[in-house]
Backbone as CSV, one residue per row, in Angstrom:
resi,resn,N_x,N_y,N_z,CA_x,CA_y,CA_z,C_x,C_y,C_z
1,VAL,1.420,-15.645,-25.190,0.640,-14.561,-25.738,1.424,-13.930,-26.883
2,THR,0.805,-13.820,-28.032,1.435,-13.178,-29.171,1.086,-11.695,-29.166
3,GLN,2.114,-10.850,-29.312,1.887,-9.416,-29.353,2.596,-8.852,-30.573
4,ASN,1.931,-7.950,-31.253,2.499,-7.351,-32.445,3.436,-6.214,-32.077
5,TYR,4.576,-6.142,-32.748,5.528,-5.064,-32.498,4.887,-3.731,-32.844
6,PRO,5.008,-2.754,-31.935,4.446,-1.435,-32.239,5.360,-0.662,-33.173
7,PRO,4.808,0.242,-33.949,5.658,1.102,-34.780,6.346,2.142,-33.909
8,ALA,7.344,2.814,-34.458,7.963,3.942,-33.763,6.916,5.034,-33.586
9,ALA,7.113,5.883,-32.585,6.151,6.953,-32.301,6.446,8.177,-33.149
10,ASN,5.414,8.735,-33.742,5.550,9.959,-34.528,5.635,11.175,-33.619
11,GLN,6.182,12.265,-34.164,6.218,13.553,-33.487,5.692,14.592,-34.466
12,PRO,4.842,15.489,-34.020,4.265,16.472,-34.939,5.320,17.412,-35.508
13,GLY,5.166,17.740,-36.770,6.037,18.715,-37.406,7.414,18.213,-37.784
14,THR,7.647,16.914,-37.678,8.949,16.355,-38.020,8.770,14.955,-38.583
15,THR,9.749,14.497,-39.304,9.714,13.123,-39.799,10.487,12.187,-38.885
16,VAL,11.130,12.717,-37.831,11.895,11.896,-36.893,10.927,11.193,-35.945
17,THR,11.063,9.885,-35.852,10.232,9.107,-34.947,11.025,8.790,-33.669
18,VAL,10.295,8.333,-32.651,10.906,7.986,-31.371,10.750,6.495,-31.148
19,GLU,11.814,5.861,-30.696,11.816,4.421,-30.441,10.809,4.052,-29.355
20,THR,10.081,2.967,-29.563,9.102,2.501,-28.581,9.534,1.210,-27.896
21,LEU,10.726,0.732,-28.165,11.298,-0.482,-27.562,10.496,-1.742,-27.847
22,ASP,9.941,-1.858,-28.993,9.140,-3.011,-29.430,8.259,-3.505,-28.293
23,VAL,8.185,-4.797,-28.015,7.287,-5.295,-26.978,8.049,-5.659,-25.699
24,ARG,9.275,-5.174,-25.539,10.038,-5.458,-24.320,9.374,-4.839,-23.096
25,TYR,9.735,-5.354,-21.950,9.245,-4.829,-20.675,10.333,-3.939,-20.087
26,PRO,10.163,-2.603,-20.174,11.234,-1.696,-19.789,11.455,-1.566,-18.291
27,ASN,10.546,-2.059,-17.473,10.743,-1.993,-16.030,10.439,-3.354,-15.431
28,ASN,10.704,-3.483,-14.150,10.428,-4.755,-13.492,8.938,-5.003,-13.387
29,SER,8.562,-6.257,-13.472,7.195,-6.645,-13.166,7.045,-6.606,-11.650
30,VAL,5.812,-6.522,-11.169,5.543,-6.424,-9.743,4.625,-7.570,-9.346
31,GLN,4.976,-8.266,-8.276,4.139,-9.367,-7.813,3.484,-8.998,-6.491
32,VAL,2.165,-9.227,-6.412,1.395,-9.048,-5.190,0.637,-10.351,-4.979
33,GLY,0.990,-11.080,-3.946,0.390,-12.399,-3.735,0.720,-13.299,-4.910
34,ASP,-0.304,-13.889,-5.490,-0.105,-14.773,-6.643,-0.153,-14.038,-7.975
35,THR,-0.437,-12.728,-7.948,-0.618,-11.976,-9.191,0.630,-11.174,-9.548
36,VAL,1.060,-11.311,-10.788,2.173,-10.540,-11.335,1.590,-9.502,-12.288
37,TYR,1.974,-8.226,-12.080,1.539,-7.122,-12.940,2.710,-6.683,-13.799
38,ALA,2.443,-6.359,-15.048,3.480,-5.907,-15.967,2.867,-4.932,-16.970
39,ALA,3.732,-4.194,-17.658,3.274,-3.253,-18.686,4.288,-3.253,-19.823
40,ASN,3.790,-3.129,-21.030,4.650,-3.015,-22.196,3.932,-2.218,-23.275
41,THR,4.609,-2.016,-24.384,4.040,-1.295,-25.522,3.673,-2.313,-26.587
42,ILE,2.475,-2.191,-27.122,2.035,-3.074,-28.199,1.511,-2.228,-29.354
43,ASN,1.230,-2.864,-30.456,0.657,-2.198,-31.621,-0.864,-2.203,-31.482
44,SER,-1.470,-1.015,-31.511,-2.923,-0.925,-31.383,-3.604,-1.324,-32.694
45,SER,-4.913,-1.429,-32.642,-5.676,-1.752,-33.848,-5.595,-0.626,-34.877
46,LYS,-5.139,0.573,-34.449,-4.983,1.710,-35.355,-3.548,1.855,-35.841
47,ASN,-2.743,0.788,-35.666,-1.339,0.748,-36.089,-0.508,1.877,-35.473
48,LYS,-0.638,2.026,-34.160,0.181,2.983,-33.422,0.512,2.372,-32.064
49,PRO,1.595,2.829,-31.442,1.963,2.257,-30.148,0.961,2.638,-29.061
50,ILE,0.670,1.669,-28.179,-0.255,1.888,-27.069,0.262,1.119,-25.855
51,VAL,-0.030,1.630,-24.662,0.402,0.996,-23.417,-0.532,-0.167,-23.083
52,ASN,0.046,-1.301,-22.736,-0.687,-2.505,-22.365,-0.300,-2.863,-20.923
53,VAL,-1.269,-2.827,-19.996,-1.034,-3.174,-18.593,-1.853,-4.415,-18.281
54,PHE,-1.248,-5.393,-17.611,-1.990,-6.615,-17.323,-1.501,-7.267,-16.040
55,GLY,-2.347,-8.131,-15.493,-2.006,-8.936,-14.330,-2.345,-10.384,-14.601
56,ILE,-1.463,-11.279,-14.174,-1.672,-12.711,-14.369,-1.548,-13.407,-13.020
57,ASN,-2.539,-14.228,-12.678,-2.475,-15.022,-11.469,-1.631,-16.249,-11.772
58,CYS,-0.470,-16.328,-11.144,0.462,-17.422,-11.429,-0.033,-18.762,-10.886
59,ALA,-0.820,-18.744,-9.828,-1.324,-19.992,-9.248,-2.359,-20.642,-10.158
60,THR,-3.247,-19.814,-10.715,-4.311,-20.352,-11.569,-3.991,-20.244,-13.058
61,LYS,-2.895,-19.527,-13.369,-2.470,-19.315,-14.752,-3.569,-18.632,-15.576
62,THR,-4.204,-17.612,-14.961,-5.267,-16.879,-15.636,-4.979,-15.379,-15.606
63,LYS,-5.465,-14.701,-16.618,-5.364,-13.240,-16.667,-6.426,-12.674,-15.737
64,VAL,-6.001,-11.796,-14.814,-6.957,-11.200,-13.884,-7.261,-9.750,-14.223
65,PHE,-6.441,-9.167,-15.073,-6.645,-7.763,-15.426,-5.880,-7.464,-16.699
66,GLN,-6.468,-6.661,-17.593,-5.754,-6.134,-18.754,-6.468,-4.878,-19.227
67,GLN,-5.666,-3.847,-19.509,-6.226,-2.614,-20.062,-5.175,-1.937,-20.924
68,ASN,-5.598,-1.447,-22.074,-4.739,-0.607,-22.906,-5.010,0.839,-22.525
69,ILE,-3.937,1.637,-22.434,-4.059,3.022,-21.985,-3.405,3.937,-23.015
70,ALA,-4.046,5.066,-23.256,-3.512,6.082,-24.163,-3.863,7.463,-23.625
71,ALA,-3.007,8.429,-23.896,-3.262,9.810,-23.475,-4.482,10.383,-24.192
72,SER,-4.665,10.002,-25.459,-5.816,10.458,-26.239,-6.043,9.486,-27.389
73,SER,-7.078,9.720,-28.144,-7.369,8.836,-29.275,-6.370,9.011,-30.423
74,THR,-5.608,10.109,-30.411,-4.625,10.348,-31.474,-3.185,10.166,-31.014
75,SER,-2.988,9.835,-29.739,-1.626,9.788,-29.197,-0.895,8.503,-29.549
76,HIS,0.425,8.589,-29.467,1.318,7.445,-29.571,1.892,7.263,-28.173
77,ASP,1.620,6.124,-27.527,1.924,5.905,-26.112,2.850,4.714,-25.964
78,PHE,3.932,4.896,-25.190,4.970,3.868,-25.199,5.866,3.926,-23.962
79,ILE,6.618,2.852,-23.776,7.603,2.656,-22.716,7.011,2.925,-21.333
80,PRO,6.070,2.075,-20.915,5.439,2.257,-19.613,6.220,1.623,-18.465
81,SER,5.953,2.126,-17.273,6.401,1.522,-16.022,5.158,1.312,-15.171
82,VAL,5.127,0.225,-14.401,3.964,-0.074,-13.568,4.436,-0.427,-12.166
83,SER,3.597,-0.105,-11.185,3.895,-0.474,-9.808,2.579,-0.640,-9.050
84,VAL,2.636,-1.367,-7.932,1.475,-1.618,-7.089,1.848,-1.263,-5.653
85,ASN,0.988,-0.471,-4.977,1.301,-0.109,-3.593,0.721,-1.132,-2.615
86,THR,0.938,-0.890,-1.317,0.511,-1.842,-0.291,-1.009,-1.957,-0.177
87,GLN,-1.746,-1.001,-0.733,-3.205,-1.054,-0.727,-3.764,-1.768,-1.959
88,GLY,-2.873,-2.162,-2.879,-3.299,-2.829,-4.101,-3.636,-1.889,-5.237
89,ASP,-3.343,-0.590,-5.052,-3.569,0.384,-6.122,-2.467,0.249,-7.169
90,LEU,-2.828,0.335,-8.432,-1.873,0.266,-9.536,-1.597,1.668,-10.060
91,ALA,-0.353,1.920,-10.438,-0.001,3.172,-11.114,0.818,2.811,-12.341
92,VAL,0.670,3.613,-13.390,1.449,3.420,-14.603,1.906,4.791,-15.091
93,ALA,3.141,4.850,-15.574,3.711,6.073,-16.149,4.288,5.707,-17.501
94,TRP,4.252,6.647,-18.460,4.743,6.358,-19.802,5.031,7.652,-20.547
95,THR,5.564,7.507,-21.755,5.790,8.628,-22.658,4.695,8.630,-23.713
96,SER,4.260,9.832,-24.098,3.236,9.964,-25.122,3.610,11.096,-26.076
97,THR,3.328,10.900,-27.353,3.479,11.947,-28.360,2.181,12.023,-29.165
98,MET,2.034,13.070,-29.956,0.903,13.247,-30.876,-0.435,13.414,-30.160
99,TRP,-0.458,13.827,-28.897,-1.684,13.858,-28.116,-2.507,15.106,-28.295
100,ALA,-1.955,16.184,-28.831,-2.715,17.429,-28.962,-2.073,18.351,-29.979
101,THR,-2.752,19.420,-30.274,-2.180,20.445,-31.143,-2.012,21.758,-30.387
102,GLY,-2.263,21.742,-29.079,-2.147,22.945,-28.244,-0.778,23.044,-27.601
103,VAL,-0.765,23.329,-26.313,0.479,23.499,-25.560,1.354,22.262,-25.712
104,GLY,2.597,22.479,-26.103,3.511,21.354,-26.282,3.378,20.661,-27.620
105,LYS,2.268,20.858,-28.277,2.014,20.351,-29.631,2.231,18.845,-29.793
106,GLY,2.150,18.091,-28.695,2.250,16.644,-28.802,3.656,16.098,-28.801
107,PHE,4.633,16.913,-28.417,6.008,16.424,-28.302,6.103,15.494,-27.091
108,PRO,7.185,14.718,-26.952,7.258,13.732,-25.871,6.869,14.317,-24.514
109,ALA,5.916,13.653,-23.858,5.411,14.101,-22.565,5.331,12.911,-21.615
110,VAL,5.452,13.196,-20.331,5.316,12.186,-19.285,3.850,12.144,-18.863
111,TYR,3.257,10.971,-18.945,1.868,10.761,-18.539,1.803,9.723,-17.420
112,VAL,0.763,9.831,-16.580,0.507,8.847,-15.530,-0.987,8.561,-15.470
113,SER,-1.312,7.407,-14.920,-2.686,7.057,-14.630,-2.668,6.065,-13.476
114,GLY,-3.796,5.941,-12.805,-3.864,5.025,-11.679,-5.167,4.270,-11.650
115,LYS,-5.130,3.149,-10.930,-6.319,2.321,-10.741,-6.363,1.913,-9.278
116,LEU,-7.385,2.385,-8.559,-7.568,1.951,-7.176,-7.816,0.450,-7.143
117,ALA,-7.435,-0.183,-6.061,-7.631,-1.635,-5.940,-9.095,-2.012,-6.142
118,SER,-10.010,-1.135,-5.738,-11.444,-1.412,-5.848,-12.032,-1.075,-7.219
119,ALA,-11.247,-0.442,-8.098,-11.747,-0.010,-9.414,-11.516,-1.084,-10.472
120,ALA,-12.346,-1.039,-11.491,-12.226,-2.003,-12.586,-11.224,-1.552,-13.646
121,THR,-11.041,-0.230,-13.800,-10.172,0.290,-14.857,-9.337,1.468,-14.354
122,PHE,-8.339,1.826,-15.146,-7.510,2.993,-14.863,-8.322,4.264,-15.084
123,GLY,-7.934,5.324,-14.363,-8.575,6.622,-14.503,-8.050,7.381,-15.701
124,THR,-8.530,8.597,-15.856,-8.119,9.463,-16.954,-6.631,9.778,-16.859
125,PRO,-5.881,9.616,-17.933,-4.454,9.932,-17.902,-4.203,11.413,-17.604
126,LYS,-3.103,11.673,-16.920,-2.725,13.036,-16.569,-1.309,13.311,-17.071
127,ARG,-1.144,14.448,-17.733,0.172,14.856,-18.238,0.929,15.563,-17.115
128,LEU,2.169,15.097,-16.844,2.985,15.696,-15.784,4.058,16.635,-16.310
129,ARG,4.649,16.279,-17.440,5.748,17.089,-17.984,5.664,17.068,-19.494
130,THR,5.795,18.239,-20.097,5.691,18.370,-21.545,7.001,18.865,-22.125
131,SER,7.451,18.249,-23.188,8.604,18.744,-23.939,8.156,19.904,-24.813
132,THR,9.045,20.840,-25.066,8.657,22.026,-25.836,8.969,21.913,-27.327
133,GLU,9.623,20.832,-27.716,9.891,20.611,-29.140,10.122,19.133,-29.393
134,ALA,10.192,18.762,-30.645,10.417,17.371,-31.020,11.822,16.938,-30.622
135,TYR,11.967,15.667,-30.298,13.271,15.099,-29.972,13.878,14.542,-31.252
136,THR,15.026,15.053,-31.636,15.629,14.644,-32.903,16.889,13.809,-32.744
137,ALA,17.368,13.606,-31.523,18.522,12.757,-31.198,19.830,13.326,-31.729
138,ALA,20.788,13.438,-30.850,22.092,13.996,-31.204,22.767,13.204,-32.309
139,SER,22.522,11.913,-32.340,23.172,11.075,-33.353,22.483,11.161,-34.702
140,GLY,21.304,11.752,-34.717,20.562,11.844,-35.968,19.914,10.531,-36.371
141,SER,19.898,9.562,-35.450,19.316,8.261,-35.776,17.797,8.361,-35.847
142,ASP,17.207,7.469,-36.587,15.757,7.407,-36.688,15.365,5.931,-36.647
143,PRO,14.625,5.439,-35.679,14.002,6.277,-34.669,14.993,6.738,-33.608
144,ALA,14.666,7.865,-32.976,15.499,8.416,-31.910,15.405,7.511,-30.688
145,ARG,16.546,7.238,-30.069,16.600,6.379,-28.881,15.830,7.036,-27.735
146,TRP,15.011,6.243,-27.029,14.188,6.788,-25.948,13.891,5.695,-24.927
147,GLY,13.670,6.082,-23.681,13.126,5.173,-22.684,14.087,4.459,-21.779
148,ASP,15.364,4.769,-21.849,16.327,4.069,-21.001,16.207,4.449,-19.527
149,TYR,15.609,5.573,-19.237,15.498,6.039,-17.859,14.032,6.200,-17.495
150,THR,13.389,5.083,-17.282,11.979,5.045,-16.969,11.765,4.049,-15.838
151,ALA,11.125,4.491,-14.755,10.853,3.590,-13.636,9.723,4.145,-12.788
152,LEU,9.059,3.257,-12.068,7.992,3.639,-11.147,8.063,2.679,-9.968
153,ASN,8.171,3.231,-8.748,8.304,2.414,-7.545,7.449,2.984,-6.429
154,VAL,7.127,2.138,-5.466,6.353,2.554,-4.303,7.289,3.234,-3.306
155,ASP,6.810,4.316,-2.707,7.548,5.039,-1.676,7.765,4.095,-0.491
156,PRO,9.020,3.783,-0.149,9.267,2.832,0.942,8.915,3.375,2.327
157,THR,8.729,4.685,2.446,8.422,5.247,3.765,6.955,5.118,4.144
158,ASN,6.047,5.093,3.152,4.630,4.959,3.505,3.919,3.831,2.767
159,GLY,4.536,3.262,1.741,3.944,2.144,1.008,2.737,2.498,0.168
160,ILE,2.432,3.803,0.040,1.220,4.221,-0.667,1.529,5.077,-1.895
161,ASN,2.352,6.101,-1.727,2.700,6.979,-2.848,3.626,6.260,-3.815
162,PHE,3.740,6.814,-5.008,4.638,6.267,-6.025,5.658,7.332,-6.414
163,PHE,6.900,6.913,-6.558,7.945,7.773,-7.101,8.267,7.266,-8.500
164,GLY,8.430,8.199,-9.424,8.732,7.806,-10.788,9.818,8.658,-11.393
165,VAL,10.389,8.136,-12.454,11.371,8.860,-13.244,11.078,8.554,-14.708
166,ASN,11.151,9.587,-15.535,10.902,9.409,-16.957,11.664,10.486,-17.719
167,GLN,11.758,10.325,-19.007,12.472,11.276,-19.853,11.540,12.343,-20.411
168,TYR,12.102,13.512,-20.669,11.432,14.559,-21.432,12.500,15.201,-22.306
169,ASN,12.094,15.946,-23.290,13.028,16.571,-24.211,13.343,17.987,-23.735
170,LYS,14.627,18.241,-23.425,15.032,19.586,-22.988,15.163,20.522,-24.185
171,ASN,15.715,20.009,-25.266,15.784,20.717,-26.543,15.875,19.657,-27.620
172,GLY,16.008,20.010,-28.843,15.925,19.044,-29.941,16.782,17.806,-29.819
173,THR,17.972,17.919,-29.221,18.877,16.772,-29.180,19.284,16.358,-27.771
174,THR,18.731,16.973,-26.758,19.101,16.658,-25.378,17.853,16.338,-24.569
175,TRP,17.864,15.180,-23.907,16.730,14.819,-23.066,17.093,15.096,-21.614
176,GLY,16.068,15.265,-20.798,16.235,15.471,-19.368,15.531,14.383,-18.599
177,THR,15.827,14.281,-17.314,15.184,13.304,-16.439,14.192,14.020,-15.555
178,TYR,12.963,13.565,-15.558,11.900,14.149,-14.745,11.566,13.172,-13.622
179,ILE,11.666,13.638,-12.374,11.369,12.823,-11.205,10.065,13.327,-10.596
180,PHE,9.163,12.424,-10.255,7.850,12.828,-9.758,7.360,11.914,-8.656
181,ASN,6.361,12.391,-7.916,5.713,11.668,-6.836,4.209,11.767,-7.065
182,ILE,3.517,10.644,-7.094,2.071,10.664,-7.321,1.358,9.806,-6.294
183,LEU,0.083,10.040,-6.146,-0.793,9.267,-5.286,-2.007,8.874,-6.120
184,VAL,-2.369,7.613,-6.117,-3.541,7.167,-6.841,-4.757,7.421,-5.954
185,ASN,-5.699,8.210,-6.477,-6.919,8.475,-5.717,-8.100,8.677,-6.641
């Protein structure tokens, strides 16, 4: 499968962009039966980064699921993590910028979405954590390094909930780690 490298993510009110890690897979793929699920960032038809989630049946060598996800029609969405629980529900978490002009003004935010095993598509994305300003990176590099601490896993105690970790911007040059627990419903 050929995938186009996504551009760096823009941030409102600044010329500093955020790294989207090209088309690499920032977290482990997840296998359920013969199907392997994975997520990465690709270049959308609007020349901006977008989350790409897909499943491939390894036995039949066919795609069984694919959906691009974005926080909004104006957002830049990147560095996703995906996981599948024991019920077959999918969850995805990622970073998004440029999603609004209101609270947070579209600075790096943690977003999640889920797809029940019985559903055809992911639900409406939900913002969990919002940065209060643009991330400008202590090194002054452009694009600013992002996404090294991103993961989503199934809760081993019940096999249903998901635990995740993602980055948010604490201030212009310092990022923080946000840990969360979600349930797909």
